[in-house]
C-alpha positions in Angstrom: 0.1 0.1 -0.1 1.1 3.4 -0.7 1.1 6.3 1.7 0.2 8.5 -0.7 -2.5 7.7 -3.2 -1.9 8.5 -6.9 -3.9 10.4 -8.6 -4.2 10.2 -12.2 -2.2 12.9 -14.4 -4.3 15.4 -16.6 -3.7 14.8 -19.8 -2.1 17.8 -21.8 -4.6 18.8 -24.6 -3.2 19.2 -28.3 -5.6 21.2 -30.4 -6.4 18.9 -33.4 -4.8 19.7 -36.5 -2.1 22.3 -35.1 1.2 20.1 -36.3 -0.7 20.1 -39.7 -1.1 24.1 -39.8 2.6 24.5 -38.6 4.3 22.2 -41.4 1.8 24.4 -44.0 3.2 27.5 -42.8 7.0 26.1 -42.8 6.3 25.0 -46.6 5.0 28.4 -47.5 8.0 30.4 -46.1 10.3 28.0 -47.8 8.5 28.1 -51.1 8.4 32.0 -51.0 12.2 31.9 -50.2 12.7 29.8 -53.0 11.0 31.9 -55.4 12.9 34.7 -54.1 16.1 33.1 -54.7 15.0 32.3 -58.5 14.3 35.8 -59.1 17.6 37.2 -57.9 19.1 34.4 -60.2 17.3 35.6 -63.0 18.0 39.1 -62.5 21.7 38.5 -62.1 21.7 36.5 -65.2 19.9 39.4 -67.2 22.6 42.0 -65.8 25.2 39.6 -66.9 23.8 39.0 -70.3 23.4 43.0 -70.9 27.0 43.5 -69.6 28.4 40.9 -72.0 26.6 42.6 -74.8 27.9 46.2 -73.6 31.3 44.8 -73.4 31.1 43.8 -77.4 29.5 46.9 -78.3 32.7 48.7 -76.8 35.0 46.6 -78.9 32.8 47.3 -81.9 33.1 51.0 -81.4 36.6 50.9 -81.0 37.1 48.9 -84.3 34.7 51.8 -86.1 36.7 54.5 -84.3 39.8 52.9 -86.0 38.3 52.9 -89.3 36.8 56.3 -89.3 40.2 57.7 -88.0 41.9 56.1 -91.0 39.6 58.0 -93.3 39.2 61.5 -92.0 38.1 62.7 -95.2 35.4 60.4 -95.7 34.1 61.5 -92.2 34.3 65.0 -92.8 32.4 64.5 -96.1 29.6 62.7 -93.8 30.3 59.2 -95.8 30.0 57.6 -92.1 26.8 58.9 -91.1 24.1 56.6 -90.9 21.0 56.7 -89.3 18.5 54.0 -90.6 16.9 52.4 -87.6 15.7 49.2 -89.7 16.4 45.7 -88.8 17.6 44.3 -92.8 20.6 43.2 -93.0 23.3 45.6 -94.4 23.5 45.6 -98.3 27.1 44.5 -99.7 28.8 47.3 -101.6 30.2 47.1 -104.8 33.9 46.9 -103.6 35.1 46.3 -100.1 38.5 48.2 -100.9 40.5 45.1 -99.7 42.1 44.6 -103.3 45.3 47.0 -104.1 44.2 46.8 -107.5 41.0 48.6 -106.9 40.9 52.0 -106.9 38.9 53.3 -103.7 37.8 56.7 -102.8 36.9 58.3 -99.3 33.2 57.4 -99.9 33.8 53.8 -101.0 36.0 53.0 -98.3 33.4 54.6 -95.8 30.7 52.2 -97.5 33.0 49.6 -97.0 33.5 50.2 -93.5 29.7 50.9 -92.4 28.9 47.3 -94.2 31.6 45.3 -92.2 30.9 47.2 -88.9 27.4 46.4 -89.4 27.9 43.0 -90.3 30.0 42.5 -87.3 27.3 44.4 -84.9 24.5 42.2 -86.4 26.4 38.8 -85.5 27.3 39.8 -81.9 24.2 41.7 -80.8 20.6 40.7 -81.0 18.9 43.2 -83.6 22.1 45.1 -83.3 22.8 48.4 -85.3 24.8 51.4 -85.7 23.9 55.2 -85.5 26.6 57.4 -86.6 26.5 61.4 -87.1 29.3 63.8 -88.2 29.7 66.6 -85.6 31.1 70.0 -87.5 33.0 72.0 -85.5 31.6 75.3 -83.8 32.8 78.4 -85.4 35.5 80.1 -83.1 34.6 77.6 -80.1 36.1 74.0 -80.8 38.2 73.4 -83.9 37.9 69.9 -83.1 35.7 67.5 -85.5 34.2 64.7 -84.1 31.6 62.2 -84.6 28.9 60.5 -82.6 28.7 56.7 -82.7 25.8 54.7 -81.0 25.8 51.2 -81.3 22.3 49.8 -80.0 20.5 46.2 -79.6 17.1 45.0 -78.5 16.8 44.5 -74.8 16.1 40.8 -74.2 15.2 39.0 -71.0 16.7 35.5 -70.1 14.1 33.7 -72.5 15.0 35.6 -75.4 12.0 37.9 -75.5 11.9 41.6 -75.5 10.7 42.9 -72.4 8.3 45.7 -71.8 8.5 45.8 -68.0 9.8 48.6 -65.5 13.2 46.7 -64.9 14.2 48.1 -68.4 12.8 51.4 -68.0 15.6 54.3 -68.5 18.2 51.9 -70.4 17.1 54.0 -73.7 18.3 57.3 -72.0 21.4 57.0 -73.8 20.1 56.5 -77.2 19.5 59.1 -80.0 15.6 60.0 -80.3 15.2 58.1 -83.6 16.3 55.0 -81.5 15.0 55.7 -78.3 11.3 55.6 -79.5 11.6 52.2 -80.9 10.0 49.2 -79.8 10.8 47.0 -78.4 13.2 48.8 -76.2 17.0 49.2 -77.5 20.0 49.8 -75.2 22.8 51.9 -76.5 26.2 52.5 -76.0 27.6 55.8 -77.3 31.0 57.1 -78.1 32.6 60.1 -79.4 35.5 59.8 -81.9 37.5 62.7 -82.4 39.0 63.2 -85.9 
């Protein structure tokens, strides 16, 4: 016999279904975290792709600058001016001025240079193109002549589609007016070539 009678212990009552709700809330939080990580990854991929295109555009601009500086009379005459915002393939000129037997003028050299740089831009940038204009010196202010040149391409998402969302707003700010109003949006890299 026990000196103290044992009393039955009270049972702790768990509300039914509480564990299931806790598991569902944990799954919800986990899925939100995973979606956020996927969004960050997609955004960083887009930024990396855009930076690769910017690097290619800068290389192409340097190549074009070398060609223009080698033919300053063609630039001053306006033979390097190009403002066609279409997406058609560039037309091949009659001569590319690569043969020594062919006599080339400043204008034909400029045509060949424009064809070659536009071909390179189209190969390396999505719907890429060139916009170039000669800037005459202001009388008595700046005796230096120059060209303003833009290389531009269509902004693309990771899936290759052209975006129309707010993430890309402002990227066309560096574009000339004729290019900034194009749809889908374009991204521009501008360079000034001193002659």
